[in-house]
C-alpha positions, 0 to 999 in steps of 0.5 A, a space after each residue: 215784381 211779382 205783380 208785373 209777372 202776374 199781369 204779364 202771365 194773365 195777358 199771355 193766357 188772355 191771348 191764347 184765346 185767339 186763333 193759335 198759330 203753328 207751334 214752334 216748340 214741339 214734343 222732343 225738341 231740345 233748346 239751348 239758350 244764352 242770354 245777357 240780362 239788364 236790371 239786376 235782381 240781386 244788388 242795387 243802390 248808390 255805391 254799387 257798380 256792375 262787374 260782370 252783367 247777368 249772364 245765363 245759359 239754359 237747356 229745355 226739352 219739350 216733354 208734353 204736347 197737345 196741352 190746351 190744344 197746341 200748348 207744350 210743356 218744357 223742362 230743363 235747367 239754367 245757370 246764371 252768373 253776375 258780379 257786382 262791386 260796392 265802393 265807398 271811398 275806395 273800400 268795399 266789397 266785391 260780390 259774385 253770384 252763381 245760380 244753378 237751377 231747374 225750370 219748367 215752362 209752358 209754350 203756346 203759339 200766338 204768332 207765326 215763327 214766335 215761340 211764346 212761353 211762361 215759366 218758373 224756375 227754382 235754384 240755389 244761389 252760391 254767393 261770395 264776397 271779398 273785401 277790398 281797399 282800406 276800410 276807414 275803420 281798419 282793413 280786415 280783408 274779409 271774404 265769405 261765401 253763403 247760399 240759398 234757394 232762389 225763385 225765378 219767373 218769366 214770360 218770354 218769346 223766341 223768334 226763329 229766323 231759321 228752323 234752328 236758330 232764334 233770338 229771345 227776349 224775356 222779363 221776369 225775376 231770376 238773375 235779371 229783370 230783362 234778358 235777351 239772347 240767342 237760342 239754338 234748337 238741337 
């Protein structure tokens, strides 16, 4: 996944050599984005099934502009949630993950009405699990919680239909590999 992110970032910056369009993310702008993800970065395998799909909400504010002529740096935060179930012969575990983190991004206009960006994030994953069903070796009804730091990286774009409303898509590594959703400029 890191190779895909690196290739996407290199392609993004390679296109910046082209004639840049008017920036859709400007100094002082504040944007809230709500997304749904596809392709979990957390659980995969034969006996896993999704409970709640990867959901995310983020807030970003532009804090510096005129970077490489028309580039803008944004900072903010994001929250992600997903749940999965491991089920083997009606016994298994239910997992949920709540991720809270900070993000930074670099926006550079490549196409009119399109806000293109790359970003990184650092967060904390609060994971919980609970046993369900009857364990073939004897049911124990365990539950536990744990946590740890997570890294996120993304390449994405927002297409503004009107001045304050956009659709977005991004690929990367966070709570999911691919996320789509809506963004609202405050």
